[in-house]
C-alpha positions in Angstrom: 0.0 0.0 0.0 3.0 2.3 -0.1 2.5 2.9 -3.8 -0.6 4.6 -5.3 -1.5 1.6 -7.3 -1.4 -0.6 -4.1 -3.3 1.9 -2.1 -6.0 2.4 -4.7 -6.5 -1.3 -4.9 -6.8 -1.6 -1.1 -9.2 1.4 -0.8 -11.5 0.3 -3.7 -11.6 -3.4 -3.0 -14.7 -4.3 -1.1 -13.8 -5.6 2.4 -14.7 -9.2 3.3 -18.3 -9.5 4.4 -19.6 -11.5 7.3 -22.2 -14.2 6.8 -25.7 -13.0 6.4 -28.9 -14.8 7.4 -30.3 -16.7 4.4 -27.0 -16.9 2.6 -25.9 -20.3 1.3 -23.2 -21.9 3.4 -19.7 -21.1 2.3 -17.1 -23.7 1.5 -14.3 -24.6 4.0 -11.8 -22.7 1.9 -14.0 -19.6 1.7 -14.5 -19.6 5.4 -10.7 -20.0 6.1 -10.0 -17.1 3.7 -12.7 -15.0 5.4 -11.2 -15.6 8.9 -7.7 -14.9 7.6 -8.8 -11.4 6.2 -11.7 -10.8 8.6 -13.7 -7.6 9.1 -12.4 -4.4 10.6 -13.8 -4.2 14.1 -14.8 -0.6 14.8 -13.1 0.3 18.1 -13.4 3.6 20.0 -10.1 4.7 18.7 -11.2 4.3 15.1 -14.4 6.3 15.8 -12.4 9.1 17.5 -9.8 9.2 14.7 -12.5 9.4 12.0 -14.2 12.3 13.7 -10.9 14.1 14.3 -9.6 13.7 10.8 -12.9 14.9 9.2 -12.9 18.0 11.5 -9.2 18.9 11.0 -9.5 18.5 7.2 -12.4 21.0 7.2 -10.5 23.3 9.7 -7.4 23.4 7.5 -9.2 23.4 4.1 -8.6 27.1 3.4 -5.6 27.7 5.6 -2.8 29.2 3.6 -0.2 30.8 5.8 0.9 28.0 8.3 0.9 24.3 8.5 -2.5 22.7 9.0 -3.2 21.0 12.4 -2.2 17.4 12.4 -2.9 14.2 14.4 -0.7 11.6 16.1 -2.0 8.1 16.8 0.0 6.5 19.6 -0.1 3.5 21.7 1.7 0.2 22.4 2.3 -2.5 19.9 -0.8 -4.6 18.8 -3.2 -1.9 19.9 -4.7 -1.3 16.4 -2.9 1.9 15.3 -2.2 0.9 11.8 -5.7 -0.6 11.4 -7.2 2.6 12.5 -5.0 4.6 10.2 -5.8 2.5 7.2 -9.5 2.5 8.0 -9.7 6.3 8.1 -7.6 6.6 5.0 -9.9 4.3 3.0 -13.0 6.2 4.2 -11.5 9.5 3.1 -10.5 8.0 -0.2 -13.9 6.6 -1.0 -15.7 9.8 0.2 -13.5 12.0 -2.0 -13.9 9.8 -5.1 -17.7 9.6 -4.7 -17.8 13.4 -4.6 -15.2 13.9 -7.3 -15.4 11.1 -9.8 -12.8 11.0 -12.6 -14.1 12.3 -16.0 -15.2 9.6 -18.4 -12.3 8.0 -20.3 -9.9 9.9 -18.0 -6.6 8.1 -17.3 -6.1 10.0 -14.1 -8.0 9.1 -11.0 -8.2 11.4 -8.0 -5.4 10.9 -5.5 -6.8 12.1 -2.2 -4.7 10.0 0.2 -1.0 9.2 0.5 0.3 6.4 2.8 4.0 6.4 3.6 6.1 4.2 6.0 9.1 5.7 7.7 12.0 3.4 6.7 14.3 2.0 9.4 17.2 4.4 10.1 15.4 7.0 8.0 17.3 10.0 6.6 15.7 13.0 5.1 16.6 11.7 1.6 15.3 8.2 2.1 12.0 9.4 3.6 11.4 11.9 0.7 12.3 9.1 -1.7 9.4 7.1 -0.1 7.1 10.0 -0.8 8.3 10.0 -4.4 7.9 6.3 -4.8 4.3 6.4 -3.7 3.2 8.4 -6.7 5.9 7.0 -9.0 7.7 10.3 -9.3 10.9 9.6 -11.4 14.1 10.3 -9.5 17.8 9.7 -10.2 20.8 9.0 -8.0 22.1 12.5 -8.9 19.1 14.3 -7.6 19.6 16.2 -4.3 17.1 16.0 -1.5 16.0 19.5 -2.3 15.2 18.6 -5.9 13.3 15.5 -4.9 11.3 17.5 -2.3 10.4 20.1 -4.9 9.2 17.4 -7.2 7.2 15.7 -4.5 5.6 19.0 -3.3 4.7 19.9 -6.9 3.3 16.5 -7.9 1.3 16.0 -4.6 -0.2 19.4 -5.0 -1.1 18.8 -8.6 -2.6 15.4 -7.8 -4.8 16.9 -5.1 -3.5 14.9 -2.1 -5.6 16.0 0.9 -4.6 13.5 3.6 -1.0 12.2 4.2 -0.7 9.2 6.5 2.8 8.6 7.9 3.2 5.2 9.7 6.0 4.1 12.0 6.8 7.7 13.0 8.5 6.4 16.2 11.5 5.5 13.9 12.4 9.1 13.9 14.9 10.3 16.5 15.4 14.1 16.3 18.3 13.9 18.8 20.5 12.5 16.1 21.8 14.6 13.2 20.0 12.5 10.5 16.9 12.2 12.7 16.8 16.0 13.2 17.1 16.6 9.4 14.3 14.1 8.8 12.1 15.7 11.3 12.8 19.1 9.7 11.8 17.5 6.3 8.4 16.4 7.8 7.8 19.9 9.1 8.7 21.4 5.7 6.3 19.1 4.0 3.4 20.0 6.4 4.0 23.7 5.5 4.3 23.2 1.7 1.6 20.6 1.1 -2.1 21.6 1.3 -2.9 18.4 3.2 -3.7 17.2 6.7 -1.0 15.0 8.2 -1.7 12.0 10.4 1.1 10.1 12.1 1.1 6.8 13.8 3.8 5.2 16.0 4.5 3.1 19.1 4.3 5.2 22.3 5.5 8.3 20.6 5.1 10.4 23.8 7.9 8.3 25.3 10.3 9.0 22.4 12.4 12.2 21.6 9.7 13.3 19.1 8.0 15.4 21.8 11.2 16.8 23.3 13.4 19.8 22.5 12.6 22.6 20.0 11.5 20.3 17.2 9.4 18.2 19.5 7.6 21.3 20.9 6.8 22.4 17.4 5.2 19.0 16.6 3.4 18.8 19.9 2.0 22.3 19.4 0.5 21.4 16.0 -0.7 17.9 16.6 -3.6 16.4 18.5 -2.8 13.2 20.3 -5.1 10.2 20.0 -4.2 7.2 22.2 -4.9 3.9 20.7 -4.3 2.0 23.9 -5.5 -1.3 25.4 -9.3 -1.5 25.8 -10.3 -1.3 29.5 -12.5 -4.1 30.9 -14.7 -1.4 32.3 -15.2 2.3 31.6 -17.9 3.8 33.9 -21.0 1.8 33.2 -19.8 0.4 29.9 -17.7 -2.6 29.1 -15.7 -1.7 26.0 -13.6 -4.9 25.8 -16.7 -7.1 26.1 -18.5 -5.0 23.4 -15.6 -5.6 21.0 -15.6 -9.4 21.8 -19.3 -9.5 21.0 -18.7 -7.7 17.8 -16.0 -10.2 16.8 -18.1 -13.2 17.7 -21.1 -11.8 15.7 -18.9 -11.8 12.6 -17.5 -15.4 12.9 -18.5 -18.0 10.3 -18.6 -21.2 12.4 -21.3 -23.9 12.0 -21.5 -25.0 15.7 -20.4 -22.0 17.7 -22.8 -20.9 20.5 -23.4 -17.2 20.6 -22.5 -15.6 23.9 -19.6 -18.0 24.5 -16.8 -15.5 24.0 -18.3 -12.6 26.0 -18.6 -14.9 29.0 -14.8 -15.4 28.8 -14.1 -11.6 28.7 -12.1 -11.6 32.0 -9.9 -14.4 30.7 -9.5 -12.8 27.3 -8.6 -9.5 28.8 -5.9 -11.1 31.0 -4.6 -13.1 28.1 -4.3 -10.1 25.7 -4.0 -7.2 28.1 -6.8 -5.5 26.3 -4.9 -5.2 23.0 -7.2 -5.3 20.1 -4.6 -6.7 17.7 -3.8 -9.6 20.1 -7.5 -10.2 20.7 -8.5 -10.5 17.1 -5.5 -12.7 16.3 -6.4 -15.0 19.1 -10.0 -15.4 18.1 -9.3 -15.7 14.4 -6.6 -18.4 15.0 -9.1 -20.3 17.2 -11.7 -20.0 14.5 -9.4 -21.3 11.8 -8.4 -24.2 14.0 -12.1 -25.0 14.7 -12.8 -25.2 11.0 -9.7 -27.3 10.3 -10.4 -29.9 13.1 -14.1 -30.0 12.4 -15.3 -28.8 15.9 -16.7 -25.6 14.3 -16.9 -23.8 17.7 -14.6 -21.9 20.0 -14.3 -22.9 23.6 -12.0 -21.7 26.4 -9.9 -24.8 26.0 -9.6 -24.0 22.3 -8.5 -20.4 23.1 -6.0 -21.6 25.7 -4.4 -23.9 23.1 -3.6 -21.0 20.8 -0.1 -19.6 21.1 -0.3 -15.8 21.0 2.2 -13.2 20.0 5.4 -13.2 22.1 4.6 -9.9 23.8 1.2 -11.0 25.0 2.5 -14.5 26.0 5.5 -13.2 27.9 3.9 -10.5 29.9 0.3 -11.4 30.3 -0.2 -15.2 30.3 0.5 -16.9 33.6 1.1 -20.2 31.8 3.9 -18.6 29.7 5.6 -17.1 32.7 5.6 -20.5 34.5 7.3 -22.3 31.6 
């Protein structure tokens, strides 16, 4: 998805659909593929991010003199940051193309969204090269960073990019020389491109991104959205149980008893520490196993048999700590 062609394919391909009442049963392979891709579970973070992005895009639409306000999505690993980022990007892409369809027989589709990953050990030149690669802007080894940046700013503006998504922003370290230059490049892009920037990274408030002069500039322009673990309780609500129920309602298993998974919410919360990524992976793996072994249902024993990601197993599963 770090090229326009890949992003366009992602944004315009219909997401997988859950089983509907009255539909003919799917084959085993179809159901395995469905649980592999699965639906996007709408978490509170996704809802908050969608509202904030829409508001800030309107707020900055006619802003000309300074950089538009931006957003930073932060949180621990496996908390659903990238999922939230991609979901909001797809929504923006589809909304824009519905309102601004390409002219008949036009070879140029609208380019409302750009998605860029910060490469490991990023320098200013390698990062701006990623921006160029997204839109297929031709560059040569002899081109300077300034020349590539000028080409990117011109092409992105001409293409009408309105939303720039930058993932893995925690890879930037403004305390190093190369990191400071890269952070300055990002700041320069926010001032030159007529777009709203949204960043996502692991626990960015604990990194140098928010310290020093450059960090203060970023913090002063960006709204922070925490995509953290879901609490078992929040006032009178149970956000974690609600998400479990949503996941269960979208399963495609022939013998699963509705309500089984929500009853195991305390166990699932302890097992995953409330991380949405770990939770969905656990349940999807259990569903795939249930299809493969013919049981067609998920029980607590089946969940306990699934080996989770190392982070969850090491820090939150008593059985793992006792091994």
